[in-house]
MARLUM-212243 format. One record per residue: residue in three letters; x, y, z of N, C-alpha, C in turn. Coordinates in Angstrom, 1 decimal. Layout:
N
REC residu   n_xx   n_yy   n_zz  ca_xx  ca_yy  ca_zz   c_xx   c_yy   c_zz
REC    ala      X      Y      Z      X      Y      Z      X      Y      Z
...
END
This chain:
286
REC residu   n_xx   n_yy   n_zz  ca_xx  ca_yy  ca_zz   c_xx   c_yy   c_zz
REC    unk  -16.3   11.1  -33.8  -17.2    9.7  -33.4  -18.4   11.0  -32.2
REC    unk  -19.6   10.1  -32.8  -20.5   10.3  -31.8  -20.8    9.9  -30.8
REC    unk  -21.8   11.0  -30.2  -21.4   10.9  -28.0  -22.8    9.5  -28.2
REC    unk  -22.3    8.0  -27.7  -22.9    7.2  -27.2  -24.3    7.8  -26.6
REC    unk  -25.2    7.0  -26.5  -26.8    7.2  -25.7  -26.6    6.6  -24.7
REC    unk  -26.5    7.3  -23.5  -26.1    6.9  -22.4  -27.7    5.4  -21.9
REC    unk  -27.2    4.6  -21.9  -28.1    3.3  -21.6  -27.9    2.8  -20.0
REC    unk  -27.0    2.9  -19.5  -26.2    2.4  -18.5  -26.0    3.5  -17.6
REC    unk  -27.1    3.6  -17.1  -26.9    5.1  -16.2  -27.5    5.4  -14.8
REC    unk  -26.6    5.7  -13.7  -27.5    5.3  -12.6  -27.6    7.1  -11.8
REC    unk  -28.9    7.0  -11.5  -29.4    8.6  -11.1  -29.3    8.6   -9.4
REC    unk  -29.5    9.8   -9.4  -29.6   10.0   -7.5  -30.6    9.4   -7.2
REC    unk  -31.6    8.4   -7.5  -32.8    7.5   -7.3  -31.8    6.4   -7.0
REC    unk  -30.9    6.2   -7.6  -29.8    4.7   -7.3  -29.2    5.2   -6.1
REC    unk  -30.2    5.0   -4.9  -30.1    5.6   -3.4  -28.4    5.2   -3.2
REC    unk  -27.4    6.2   -2.7  -26.2    6.2   -2.2  -25.3    4.8   -2.9
REC    unk  -25.7    5.2   -4.6  -24.7    4.7   -5.5  -24.8    5.9   -6.9
REC    unk  -25.7    6.5   -7.0  -25.7    6.7   -8.1  -25.8    8.7   -7.8
REC    unk  -24.9    9.7   -8.5  -25.1   11.3   -7.8  -25.9   12.1   -9.0
REC    unk  -26.3   11.6  -10.3  -26.9   12.0  -11.3  -27.9   12.6  -11.3
REC    unk  -28.7   14.0  -11.5  -29.8   14.1  -11.7  -30.6   14.2  -12.9
REC    unk  -31.5   13.4  -13.1  -32.6   13.3  -13.7  -32.5   15.0  -14.9
REC    unk  -32.4   16.0  -14.8  -32.1   17.4  -14.9  -30.9   17.9  -15.8
REC    unk  -29.8   16.7  -15.2  -28.4   16.7  -15.2  -28.4   15.8  -17.5
REC    unk  -29.1   14.7  -16.4  -29.1   13.6  -18.1  -30.2   14.8  -18.8
REC    unk  -30.7   15.4  -19.0  -31.6   15.9  -20.2  -30.9   16.8  -20.8
REC    unk  -30.2   17.4  -19.6  -29.3   18.7  -20.2  -27.9   18.2  -21.0
REC    unk  -27.5   17.1  -20.8  -26.7   16.3  -21.1  -26.9   15.9  -22.8
REC    unk  -28.1   15.3  -22.7  -28.4   14.9  -23.8  -29.0   16.3  -25.1
REC    unk  -29.3   17.0  -24.6  -29.3   18.4  -25.4  -28.2   19.2  -25.8
REC    unk  -26.7   19.2  -24.7  -25.9   20.0  -25.7  -25.6   18.5  -26.5
REC    unk  -25.5   17.4  -26.3  -25.0   16.4  -27.5  -25.4   16.0  -28.3
REC    unk  -27.2   16.8  -28.6  -27.8   16.4  -29.9  -28.5   15.1  -30.2
REC    unk  -28.7   14.6  -28.4  -29.3   13.3  -28.4  -30.9   13.2  -28.5
REC    unk  -31.0   12.3  -29.0  -32.6   12.2  -29.3  -33.3   11.2  -28.2
REC    unk  -32.4   10.5  -27.1  -33.1    9.0  -26.5  -31.3    9.7  -25.0
REC    unk  -32.2    9.5  -24.2  -31.2    8.8  -22.9  -32.0    7.8  -21.8
REC    unk  -31.1    7.2  -21.3  -31.5    6.2  -21.0  -30.7    6.1  -19.4
REC    unk  -31.9    5.4  -18.2  -30.9    4.6  -17.1  -31.5    3.5  -16.8
REC    unk  -30.5    3.1  -15.7  -30.6    1.5  -15.3  -30.0    1.9  -13.8
REC    unk  -31.1    1.1  -13.1  -30.7    1.4  -11.4  -29.8    0.2  -11.1
REC    unk  -29.1   -0.1  -10.1  -29.2   -1.3   -9.9  -30.5   -2.4   -8.6
REC    unk  -30.8   -3.0   -9.8  -32.2   -3.7   -8.9  -33.5   -2.8   -8.1
REC    unk  -33.6   -1.9   -9.1  -34.7   -1.5   -8.8  -35.1   -0.2  -10.2
REC    unk  -36.2    0.4   -9.7  -36.8    1.3  -11.1  -37.2    2.5  -10.1
REC    unk  -36.9    2.9   -9.6  -36.9    4.0   -8.5  -36.8    5.6   -9.4
REC    unk  -38.0    6.4   -9.8  -37.2    7.2  -10.2  -37.9    7.5  -11.6
REC    unk  -38.7    6.1  -11.7  -38.7    6.2  -13.3  -39.6    7.3  -13.6
REC    unk  -40.7    7.6  -12.7  -42.1    8.1  -13.5  -41.5    9.3  -14.0
REC    unk  -40.4   10.1  -12.6  -40.0   11.4  -13.5  -39.2   11.6  -14.0
REC    unk  -38.6   10.2  -14.3  -37.8   10.3  -15.6  -38.3   10.9  -16.8
REC    unk  -39.1   10.0  -17.2  -40.6    9.7  -18.2  -41.0   10.9  -18.5
REC    unk  -41.6   11.7  -17.4  -42.2   12.7  -17.5  -41.2   13.8  -18.6
REC    unk  -39.9   14.0  -17.5  -39.0   15.1  -18.0  -38.6   14.4  -19.2
REC    unk  -38.5   13.6  -19.3  -38.2   13.8  -21.1  -38.7   13.7  -21.7
REC    unk  -40.1   13.4  -22.2  -41.2   14.0  -22.8  -41.2   15.1  -22.6
REC    unk  -41.3   15.4  -21.6  -41.3   17.1  -22.0  -40.7   18.0  -22.5
REC    unk  -39.2   17.7  -22.6  -38.1   18.0  -23.1  -38.0   17.3  -24.8
REC    unk  -38.9   16.7  -25.1  -39.0   15.6  -26.2  -38.0   15.1  -26.6
REC    unk  -37.6   14.3  -25.6  -36.3   13.1  -25.4  -36.9   11.5  -25.2
REC    unk  -36.6   11.2  -26.0  -37.0    9.7  -26.2  -36.5    8.4  -25.0
REC    unk  -37.0    8.6  -23.9  -37.0    7.6  -22.5  -36.6    6.5  -22.7
REC    unk  -35.5    5.8  -22.5  -34.7    4.7  -22.1  -35.2    4.2  -20.8
REC    unk  -35.9    3.1  -20.2  -36.0    3.1  -19.0  -35.3    0.9  -18.8
REC    unk  -34.4    1.5  -18.4  -33.3    0.0  -18.3  -33.5   -0.3  -17.0
REC    unk  -32.5   -1.5  -16.7  -32.8   -2.6  -15.1  -31.7   -2.5  -14.8
REC    unk  -30.8   -2.6  -14.1  -29.2   -3.4  -13.9  -29.7   -4.7  -12.7
REC    unk  -29.5   -5.8  -13.3  -30.5   -6.7  -12.8  -29.3   -7.2  -12.4
REC    unk  -29.5   -8.0  -10.9  -28.9   -8.5  -10.1  -29.4  -10.1  -10.6
REC    unk  -28.5  -10.9  -10.8  -28.8  -12.4  -11.7  -28.4  -13.5  -10.6
REC    unk  -29.0  -14.8  -10.4  -28.4  -15.8  -10.2  -28.3  -16.8  -10.7
REC    unk  -27.8  -18.5  -10.9  -28.1  -18.6  -11.3  -29.0  -20.2  -10.9
REC    unk  -29.3  -19.9   -9.5  -30.5  -20.5   -9.0  -30.7  -19.8   -7.9
REC    unk  -32.1  -20.3   -7.2  -32.4  -20.0   -5.9  -31.0  -20.3   -5.0
REC    unk  -31.1  -21.6   -4.7  -30.0  -21.9   -3.8  -28.5  -21.1   -4.0
REC    unk  -28.0  -20.7   -5.2  -27.1  -20.0   -5.3  -26.9  -18.4   -4.3
REC    unk  -25.7  -18.4   -3.9  -25.2  -17.1   -3.2  -24.9  -16.2   -4.1
REC    unk  -24.3  -16.5   -5.4  -23.4  -15.7   -6.2  -24.9  -14.6   -6.7
REC    unk  -23.9  -13.5   -7.0  -24.9  -12.2   -7.8  -24.3  -11.6   -8.9
REC    unk  -24.8  -11.4  -10.1  -24.4  -11.3  -11.7  -24.9  -10.0  -12.0
REC    unk  -24.6   -8.9  -12.5  -24.9   -7.8  -12.9  -25.2   -7.8  -14.6
REC    unk  -26.3   -7.5  -15.1  -26.6   -7.7  -16.6  -28.0   -6.5  -16.9
REC    unk  -27.3   -5.6  -17.7  -28.5   -4.5  -17.8  -29.7   -4.9  -18.9
REC    unk  -31.4   -4.8  -18.4  -32.0   -5.2  -19.0  -33.0   -4.1  -19.8
REC    unk  -33.2   -3.8  -20.9  -33.9   -2.8  -21.4  -34.9   -2.9  -22.6
REC    unk  -36.6   -2.9  -21.8  -37.6   -3.1  -22.4  -38.4   -2.4  -23.4
REC    unk  -38.5   -3.2  -24.5  -38.5   -1.7  -25.6  -40.3   -1.3  -25.7
REC    unk  -41.1   -1.6  -24.8  -42.2   -0.9  -24.7  -42.7   -1.2  -23.2
REC    unk  -44.1   -0.4  -23.2  -44.7   -1.2  -22.4  -45.5   -1.8  -21.4
REC    unk  -46.1   -2.9  -22.5  -46.5   -3.8  -22.0  -44.7   -4.7  -21.5
REC    unk  -44.1   -4.3  -22.1  -42.6   -5.5  -21.7  -42.2   -4.9  -20.3
REC    unk  -42.2   -3.6  -20.3  -41.7   -3.1  -18.7  -42.5   -3.3  -18.1
REC    unk  -43.8   -3.7  -18.0  -44.5   -4.4  -17.2  -44.6   -5.7  -16.6
REC    unk  -44.0   -6.7  -17.4  -43.6   -7.7  -17.3  -42.4   -7.8  -16.4
REC    unk  -41.4   -6.7  -16.6  -40.2   -7.0  -16.0  -40.3   -6.4  -14.4
REC    unk  -41.4   -5.6  -14.4  -42.0   -5.4  -13.1  -42.0   -6.4  -12.4
REC    unk  -43.5   -7.3  -12.8  -43.7   -8.2  -12.0  -42.5   -9.0  -11.9
REC    unk  -41.2   -9.6  -12.9  -40.5  -10.3  -12.6  -39.6  -10.2  -11.3
REC    unk  -39.7   -9.0  -11.5  -38.7   -8.0  -10.4  -39.4   -8.5   -8.8
REC    unk  -40.7   -7.9   -9.0  -41.6   -8.1   -7.7  -41.8   -9.2   -7.0
REC    unk  -42.1  -10.1   -8.4  -42.6  -11.3   -7.9  -42.0  -12.6   -7.1
REC    unk  -41.2  -11.9   -8.5  -39.9  -13.3   -8.1  -38.9  -13.2   -7.6
REC    unk  -37.9  -11.7   -7.8  -36.7  -11.2   -7.4  -37.3  -10.8   -5.4
REC    unk  -37.9  -10.3   -5.3  -38.1   -9.7   -4.1  -39.1  -11.0   -3.3
REC    unk  -39.9  -11.7   -3.5  -40.4  -12.3   -2.9  -40.0  -13.7   -2.3
REC    unk  -39.6  -14.2   -4.0  -39.3  -15.8   -4.0  -37.6  -16.2   -3.9
REC    unk  -36.7  -14.5   -4.3  -35.6  -15.1   -4.5  -34.7  -14.0   -3.9
REC    unk  -34.8  -13.2   -3.0  -34.3  -12.2   -2.2  -32.9  -12.8   -1.6
REC    unk  -31.6  -12.4   -2.0  -30.8  -12.7   -1.0  -29.8  -11.6   -1.0
REC    unk  -29.9  -10.5    0.1  -29.5   -9.4    0.2  -29.6   -8.5   -0.7
REC    unk  -30.2   -8.9   -2.0  -30.7   -8.2   -3.3  -32.1   -9.1   -4.0
REC    unk  -32.7   -8.3   -4.8  -33.4   -8.7   -5.2  -33.2   -9.8   -6.7
REC    unk  -33.4  -11.2   -6.7  -32.1  -11.5   -7.5  -33.3  -12.0   -8.6
REC    unk  -32.9  -12.2  -10.1  -33.7  -12.9  -10.9  -33.2  -13.9  -11.7
REC    unk  -33.5  -14.7  -11.8  -32.2  -16.3  -12.5  -31.6  -16.1  -14.2
REC    unk  -30.7  -16.2  -14.4  -30.4  -16.3  -15.3  -31.5  -17.2  -16.6
REC    unk  -32.2  -17.9  -16.4  -32.9  -18.8  -17.0  -34.2  -18.0  -17.3
REC    unk  -34.9  -17.3  -16.5  -36.0  -16.2  -16.6  -36.0  -15.5  -17.5
REC    unk  -34.5  -14.7  -17.9  -34.8  -14.1  -19.3  -35.0  -14.4  -20.7
REC    unk  -35.0  -15.8  -20.9  -36.3  -16.0  -21.9  -37.5  -15.4  -22.0
REC    unk  -38.3  -15.0  -20.8  -39.5  -15.0  -20.8  -40.0  -13.4  -21.3
REC    unk  -38.6  -12.5  -21.6  -38.4  -11.4  -22.1  -38.0  -11.0  -23.4
REC    unk  -39.0  -12.1  -24.2  -38.8  -11.8  -25.8  -38.8  -10.3  -26.3
REC    unk  -39.4   -9.4  -25.4  -39.2   -8.2  -26.2  -38.4   -7.0  -25.7
REC    unk  -36.9   -7.3  -25.1  -36.4   -6.6  -24.3  -35.2   -6.9  -25.4
REC    unk  -34.4   -5.7  -24.9  -32.2   -5.7  -25.0  -31.8   -6.6  -24.0
REC    unk  -30.8   -7.1  -24.3  -29.6   -7.7  -23.0  -28.4   -7.3  -23.3
REC    unk  -27.8   -6.8  -22.3  -26.3   -6.3  -22.4  -25.7   -6.6  -21.7
REC    unk  -24.4   -7.0  -21.2  -23.6   -7.9  -20.5  -23.0   -8.0  -19.7
REC    unk  -23.4   -5.8  -19.5  -23.0   -5.7  -17.8  -21.6   -5.5  -17.5
REC    unk  -21.2   -4.8  -16.1  -19.7   -4.4  -16.1  -19.0   -5.7  -15.7
REC    unk  -18.0   -5.2  -15.0  -17.5   -6.5  -14.5  -17.7   -7.6  -13.2
REC    unk  -18.9   -6.6  -13.0  -19.6   -8.2  -12.4  -20.9   -8.6  -12.9
REC    unk  -20.1   -8.6  -14.5  -21.0   -9.6  -15.0  -20.5  -11.0  -15.0
REC    unk  -21.6  -11.8  -15.4  -20.9  -13.7  -15.3  -19.9  -14.0  -16.1
REC    unk  -19.6  -13.3  -17.3  -18.9  -13.9  -18.0  -17.6  -13.2  -17.6
REC    unk  -17.6  -12.3  -17.4  -15.9  -11.9  -16.2  -15.6  -12.6  -15.4
REC    unk  -16.7  -12.5  -14.3  -16.6  -13.4  -13.1  -16.2  -14.3  -13.2
REC    unk  -16.9  -15.8  -14.6  -16.3  -16.9  -14.9  -16.0  -16.6  -16.4
REC    unk  -14.4  -15.8  -16.5  -13.8  -15.4  -17.8  -14.2  -16.7  -18.2
REC    unk  -13.4  -18.0  -17.7  -12.6  -19.0  -17.9  -13.8  -20.0  -18.7
REC    unk  -15.1  -19.7  -18.4  -16.2  -20.4  -18.8  -16.8  -19.7  -20.1
REC    unk  -16.4  -18.8  -20.3  -17.0  -17.8  -21.4  -17.2  -18.7  -22.9
REC    unk  -16.8  -19.3  -23.2  -16.7  -20.3  -24.2  -18.1  -21.3  -24.2
REC    unk  -18.6  -21.3  -22.9  -19.5  -22.2  -22.7  -20.9  -21.2  -22.4
REC    unk  -20.5  -20.4  -22.0  -22.3  -19.3  -21.6  -22.2  -18.5  -22.9
REC    unk  -21.3  -18.2  -23.7  -21.7  -16.9  -24.5  -22.5  -17.9  -25.7
REC    unk  -22.1  -19.1  -26.3  -23.7  -19.9  -27.3  -24.6  -20.1  -26.5
REC    unk  -25.1  -20.3  -25.2  -26.1  -20.6  -24.7  -26.9  -19.1  -24.4
REC    unk  -25.9  -17.8  -24.6  -26.7  -16.8  -24.3  -27.2  -16.5  -25.5
REC    unk  -26.7  -16.6  -26.6  -27.1  -16.2  -27.9  -28.1  -17.1  -27.9
REC    unk  -28.3  -18.5  -28.4  -28.8  -19.3  -28.6  -30.5  -19.4  -27.2
REC    unk  -30.6  -18.3  -26.5  -31.6  -17.6  -25.7  -31.9  -16.8  -25.7
REC    unk  -31.6  -15.6  -26.1  -31.7  -14.0  -26.2  -31.1  -13.5  -27.6
REC    unk  -30.6  -14.7  -28.2  -30.7  -13.7  -30.1  -30.1  -12.8  -30.1
REC    unk  -31.0  -12.2  -31.2  -30.3  -10.9  -31.6  -30.5   -9.7  -30.5
REC    unk  -30.8  -10.2  -29.3  -31.5   -8.8  -28.3  -30.3   -8.8  -27.4
REC    unk  -29.0   -9.5  -27.7  -28.0   -9.8  -26.7  -26.9   -9.0  -27.7
REC    unk  -26.3   -7.9  -26.5  -25.3   -7.1  -26.8  -24.3   -7.1  -25.5
REC    unk  -22.9   -7.2  -26.4  -21.5   -7.3  -25.6  -21.4   -6.1  -25.1
REC    unk  -21.1   -5.9  -24.0  -20.9   -4.5  -23.5  -19.8   -4.2  -22.9
REC    unk  -19.0   -3.1  -23.6  -17.7   -2.3  -23.3  -17.7   -1.4  -22.7
REC    unk  -17.1   -0.8  -21.4  -16.7    0.5  -21.3  -15.6    1.4  -21.4
REC    unk  -15.3    2.6  -21.0  -14.4    3.7  -21.7  -13.1    3.9  -20.0
REC    unk  -13.8    3.1  -18.6  -13.1    3.5  -17.7  -11.4    3.0  -17.9
REC    unk  -11.0    3.2  -17.4   -9.2    2.8  -17.3   -9.1    1.6  -16.3
REC    unk   -9.9    1.3  -15.7   -9.4   -0.1  -14.8   -8.5   -1.3  -15.5
REC    unk   -7.4   -1.7  -15.4   -6.7   -2.9  -16.3   -7.8   -3.7  -16.3
REC    unk   -8.5   -4.4  -15.3   -9.6   -5.2  -16.0  -10.4   -4.6  -16.7
REC    unk  -11.1   -3.8  -16.6  -12.0   -3.5  -17.8  -11.5   -3.2  -18.7
REC    unk   -9.9   -2.8  -19.1   -9.3   -2.6  -20.4   -9.2   -4.4  -21.1
REC    unk   -8.5   -5.5  -20.4   -8.7   -6.5  -20.5  -10.0   -7.1  -21.0
REC    unk  -10.9   -6.8  -20.3  -12.8   -7.4  -20.2  -12.7   -6.9  -21.3
REC    unk  -12.4   -5.5  -21.7  -13.0   -5.1  -23.4  -12.6   -5.9  -24.5
REC    unk  -11.1   -6.0  -24.5  -10.2   -6.9  -25.1  -10.8   -8.2  -25.6
REC    unk  -11.5   -8.7  -24.2  -11.6  -10.1  -24.6  -13.4  -10.0  -25.2
REC    unk  -14.1   -9.1  -25.2  -15.0   -9.4  -25.6  -15.3   -8.6  -27.1
REC    unk  -14.1   -8.0  -27.5  -14.1   -7.6  -28.5  -13.7   -8.9  -29.7
REC    unk  -13.0   -9.6  -29.5  -12.5  -11.4  -29.7  -13.7  -11.9  -29.7
REC    unk  -14.5  -12.0  -28.8  -16.0  -12.5  -28.8  -16.6  -12.4  -29.5
REC    unk  -16.8  -11.0  -29.9  -17.7  -10.2  -30.4  -17.4  -10.6  -32.1
REC    unk  -16.1  -11.1  -32.4  -16.0  -11.6  -34.0  -16.4  -13.1  -34.0
REC    unk  -16.2  -13.7  -33.0  -15.4  -15.1  -33.1  -17.2  -15.8  -33.0
REC    unk  -18.2  -15.3  -32.2  -19.3  -15.6  -32.0  -20.5  -15.3  -33.0
REC    unk  -20.4  -13.8  -33.5  -20.9  -12.9  -34.1  -22.0  -12.4  -33.3
REC    unk  -21.5  -11.8  -32.1  -22.6  -11.1  -31.2  -22.0   -9.5  -31.3
REC    unk  -22.9   -8.5  -31.5  -22.5   -7.2  -31.5  -22.4   -6.4  -30.3
REC    unk  -21.5   -5.6  -30.3  -20.8   -5.1  -29.1  -21.4   -3.5  -28.7
REC    unk  -21.5   -3.0  -28.0  -21.8   -2.1  -28.1  -21.2   -1.3  -26.3
REC    unk  -21.4    0.2  -26.7  -20.5    1.0  -25.5  -21.9    1.6  -24.8
REC    unk  -21.2    1.5  -23.3  -22.1    2.1  -22.2  -20.9    2.9  -21.6
REC    unk  -21.3    3.2  -20.7  -20.4    4.5  -19.6  -20.2    3.9  -18.5
REC    unk  -21.4    3.1  -18.0  -21.7    3.0  -16.4  -21.8    4.3  -15.4
REC    unk  -22.2    5.4  -16.0  -22.3    6.7  -15.3  -22.8    6.8  -14.2
REC    unk  -22.1    7.1  -13.1  -22.7    7.6  -11.7  -22.8    9.0  -11.6
REC    unk  -21.9    9.3  -11.8  -21.9   11.1  -11.7  -21.8   11.9  -13.1
REC    unk  -21.9   13.2  -13.5  -22.2   13.2  -14.7  -20.8   14.0  -15.0
REC    unk  -19.9   14.5  -14.4  -18.8   15.2  -14.6  -17.6   14.7  -13.7
REC    unk  -16.0   14.2  -14.2  -14.9   13.4  -12.9  -15.3   14.2  -12.1
REC    unk  -15.3   15.4  -11.8  -15.1   16.2  -10.6  -16.3   15.8   -9.5
REC    unk  -16.7   15.1  -10.0  -18.1   14.9   -8.8  -17.5   13.5   -8.5
REC    unk  -16.3   12.7   -8.9  -16.3   11.2   -8.4  -15.7   11.4   -6.8
REC    unk  -15.2   12.7   -6.4  -14.8   12.5   -5.2  -15.8   12.4   -4.1
REC    unk  -17.4   12.9   -4.5  -18.2   13.3   -4.0  -19.2   12.3   -3.8
REC    unk  -19.4   11.1   -4.9  -19.7   10.2   -4.9  -19.5    8.9   -4.4
REC    unk  -17.6    8.9   -4.3  -17.2    8.1   -3.5  -17.1    8.4   -2.2
REC    unk  -17.4    9.2   -1.6  -18.1    9.7    0.2  -19.3    8.8    0.2
REC    unk  -20.0    9.0   -0.6  -21.6    8.4   -0.7  -21.8    6.8   -0.8
REC    unk  -20.4    6.4   -1.7  -20.9    4.5   -1.7  -19.8    4.6    0.1
REC    unk  -19.2    5.4    0.1  -17.8    4.9    1.4  -19.6    4.7    2.5
REC    unk  -20.4    5.9    2.5  -21.3    6.0    3.2  -22.4    4.8    3.5
REC    unk  -22.2    4.3    2.2  -23.0    3.3    1.9  -22.7    1.7    2.3
REC    unk  -21.4    1.7    2.5  -20.7    0.7    2.6  -19.6    0.6    4.0
REC    unk  -20.4    1.4    5.1  -20.0    1.7    6.3  -18.4    1.2    6.3
REC    unk  -17.9    2.2    5.2  -16.3    2.2    5.4  -15.2    3.4    5.2
REC    unk  -14.2    3.4    5.1  -14.0    4.9    5.3  -13.3    4.5    3.6
REC    unk  -13.1    5.9    2.8  -13.1    6.5    1.6  -11.8    5.9    0.8
REC    unk  -10.4    5.7    1.6   -9.6    4.9    1.1   -9.8    3.6    1.1
REC    unk  -10.9    3.4    1.8  -10.4    1.4    2.2  -11.6    1.3    1.1
REC    unk  -12.5    2.3    0.2  -13.5    1.4   -0.8  -12.8    1.0   -1.6
REC    unk  -13.3   -0.5   -1.8  -12.6   -1.3   -3.6  -13.6   -0.6   -4.7
REC    unk  -14.5   -0.1   -4.7  -15.0    0.3   -6.1  -14.8    1.7   -6.8
REC    unk  -14.9    2.0   -8.2  -14.6    3.4   -8.2  -13.2    3.8   -8.4
REC    unk  -12.4    3.1   -8.0  -11.1    3.6   -8.1  -10.4    4.6   -8.7
REC    unk  -11.1    5.1   -9.7  -10.5    6.3  -10.9  -11.9    6.8  -11.1
REC    unk  -11.7    8.3  -11.2  -12.7    9.3  -11.6  -13.8    9.2  -13.1
REC    unk  -13.8    8.0  -13.5  -13.7    7.5  -15.0  -15.7    7.2  -14.9
REC    unk  -16.2    7.0  -14.2  -17.9    6.6  -14.3  -18.8    8.1  -14.2
REC    unk  -18.1    8.5  -15.7  -19.2   10.1  -15.9  -19.5    9.8  -16.9
REC    unk  -20.5   11.0  -17.4  -21.2   11.2  -18.7  -20.3   11.2  -20.2
REC    unk  -20.1   10.4  -20.8  -19.0   10.1  -21.7  -19.8   11.3  -23.3
REC    unk  -18.7   12.2  -23.8  -19.2   12.6  -25.1  -18.6   11.5  -26.2
REC    unk  -18.6   11.6  -27.7  -18.1   10.7  -28.5  -16.3   11.0  -28.2
REC    unk  -15.9   12.7  -28.4  -14.2   12.4  -28.2  -13.5   11.6  -26.9
REC    unk  -14.6   12.1  -25.8  -14.0   11.1  -24.9  -14.2    9.5  -24.8
REC    unk  -14.8    8.7  -25.5  -14.7    7.3  -25.7  -13.7    7.3  -26.9
REC    unk  -13.6    8.1  -27.7  -12.8    7.8  -29.2  -11.0    7.5  -28.2
REC    unk  -10.8    8.7  -27.2   -9.7    8.8  -26.1   -9.4    7.7  -25.4
REC    unk  -10.0    7.9  -24.5  -10.4    6.2  -23.9   -9.9    5.4  -24.4
REC    unk  -10.6    5.1  -25.5  -10.5    3.6  -26.2   -9.8    3.2  -27.3
REC    unk   -8.5    3.8  -27.1   -7.8    4.3  -28.4   -7.2    2.8  -28.9
REC    unk   -7.3    1.6  -27.9   -6.6    0.2  -28.3   -8.1   -0.5  -29.0
REC    unk   -8.8    0.2  -29.3   -9.7   -0.7  -29.7   -9.7   -0.3  -31.1
REC    unk  -10.2   -0.9  -32.5  -10.1   -0.8  -33.8  -11.1    0.5  -33.6
REC    unk  -10.7    1.5  -34.8  -11.4    2.4  -35.1  -13.0    2.3  -35.2
REC    unk  -12.8    1.7  -36.4  -14.2    1.0  -37.5  -15.3   -0.1  -36.1
REC    unk  -14.1   -0.9  -35.7  -15.2   -1.6  -34.8  -16.3   -0.8  -32.9
REC    unk  -15.3    0.7  -32.8  -15.4    0.8  -31.8  -17.1    2.2  -32.3
REC    unk  -16.6    2.5  -33.5  -17.8    3.6  -33.8  -18.9    2.3  -34.1
REC    unk  -18.9    1.4  -34.5  -19.9    0.3  -35.0  -21.0    0.4  -33.7
REC    unk  -19.8    0.2  -32.2  -20.4   -0.2  -31.2  -21.1    0.9  -30.6
REC    unk  -20.6    2.1  -30.4  -21.1    3.5  -30.5  -22.6    3.2  -31.3
REC    unk  -22.5    3.1  -32.7  -23.7    3.2  -33.4  -24.8    2.8  -32.9
REC    unk  -24.4    1.6  -32.0  -25.5    0.2  -31.8  -26.4    1.1  -30.1
REC    unk  -25.7    2.2  -29.5  -26.3    2.4  -28.6  -27.9    3.1  -29.7
REC    unk  -27.4    3.9  -30.7  -28.8    4.4  -31.3  -30.0    3.0  -31.9
REC    unk  -29.1    2.1  -32.3  -30.4    1.1  -33.1  -30.4    0.6  -31.6
REC    unk  -29.9    0.6  -30.7  -31.0   -0.1  -29.6  -32.0    1.3  -28.8
REC    unk  -31.8    2.5  -29.0  -32.1    3.1  -27.8  -33.4    3.7  -28.9
REC    unk  -33.3    3.6  -30.6  -34.5    4.3  -31.7  -35.9    3.1  -31.4
REC    unk  -35.2    1.8  -30.8  -36.4    0.6  -31.1  -37.3    0.4  -29.2
REC    unk  -36.8    1.6  -29.0  -37.5    2.0  -27.2  -38.5    2.6  -27.7
REC    unk  -40.2    2.3  -27.5  -40.8    3.2  -27.8  -42.1    3.1  -26.3
REC    unk  -41.7    3.7  -25.5  -42.4    3.6  -24.1  -43.6    4.9  -24.4
REC    unk  -44.6    3.9  -24.4  -46.2    5.2  -24.3  -46.7    4.4  -23.1
REC    unk  -46.5    5.5  -22.1  -46.9    4.8  -20.7  -48.1    6.0  -20.0
REC    unk  -49.3    5.1  -19.8  -50.2    6.1  -19.5  -50.3    6.7  -17.7
REC    unk  -49.7    7.5  -17.8  -49.7    8.0  -16.2  -50.4    9.1  -16.4
REC    unk  -51.6    8.9  -15.2  -53.1    9.1  -14.6  -52.9    8.7  -13.3
REC    unk  -53.9   10.4  -13.1  -54.3    9.9  -11.7  -55.0    9.1  -11.4
REC    unk  -55.7    7.8  -11.1  -56.5    7.1  -10.1  -57.1    6.6   -9.0
REC    unk  -58.4    7.2   -9.0  -58.7    7.1   -8.0  -60.0    5.5   -8.0
REC    unk  -59.9    5.3   -6.4  -61.0    4.0   -6.6  -62.3    4.5   -7.0
REC    unk  -63.0    3.2   -7.1  -64.4    4.1   -7.3  -65.7    3.1   -6.5
REC    unk  -66.3    4.1   -6.0  -67.3    3.6   -4.6  -68.7    3.3   -5.2
REC    unk  -69.2    2.3   -4.7  -71.0    2.3   -5.2  -71.2    2.5   -3.6
REC    unk  -72.8    2.8   -4.3  -73.3    3.7   -3.5  -73.5    5.0   -3.2
REC    unk  -74.3    5.2   -1.9  -73.9    6.6   -1.4  -72.5    6.9   -0.4
REC    unk  -72.0    8.3   -0.6  -70.7    7.9    0.5  -71.0    9.3    1.4
REC    unk  -70.6    8.9    2.3  -71.4   10.4    3.6  -69.7   10.4    3.9
REC    unk  -69.4   11.9    4.4  -68.1   11.8    4.9  -68.2   12.3    6.6
REC    unk  -67.1   11.5    7.4  -67.6   11.6    8.7  -68.7   12.9    9.5
REC    unk  -67.7   14.0    8.7  -68.4   15.3    9.2  -70.3   15.6    8.9
REC    unk  -70.3   14.4    8.0  -71.6   14.9    8.0  -72.9   14.0    8.3
REC    unk  -72.1   13.5    9.4  -73.3   12.7   10.5  -73.2   11.4    9.8
REC    unk  -74.8   10.4   10.5  -74.8    9.1   10.5  -76.4    9.6    9.6
END
């Protein structure tokens, strides 16, 4: 089985959360023959310029995603996760604006949040349904009401996101999504929600998360297992053997279908202000 393109990945720029360096991501891509690699930080775009430049330098297609914090209304205090992946630079700019102008200035509650109905404005993006913090899992009793509305609003850009970590809830969620994928004809996609490059680094990331949460490591409710690393195809096949192999292979191939449609050509250059008239520095006198 091919190694999936990492589309849901948290780097060191995801403060006190991700522990993967950009250089490690690029090295992983090279070692596994990947032409694309992606990041998706929690509610921010930090480090995207460095990531873009490093990928371009190494002839790898950069996929800049965004793990959005979603709410159903401005009044709601609920927060759900969803990964948004713009196809091109104008769409990325539109997402920047939505995050800054609305998420931060108008709908900030502990985190910069955007509204679920606003996803319709992003017509040139892919949408992955997210981890266990997805609204589909948090309100799983209403999944048969939510999915038809998601499909109607987001169309062919919507993917149901399954993950290989061994959390019992995640396995149950994966099985549910496989069932709903067939029922509603919405494609599956494999992501790894990677927060560190290898299992050995899980404990370091857990200490970092405990510091962020102001709690003790053994009291931390998140990341109960060392499964949030960069997976190869063999890892995926072994971890997710409870899913039909053909179904799983198709979900892996969908990572390539999504990544190959992302074409970010970003004009990164030094932009200095233009001044009119004669300019004198302070040391030149009046």
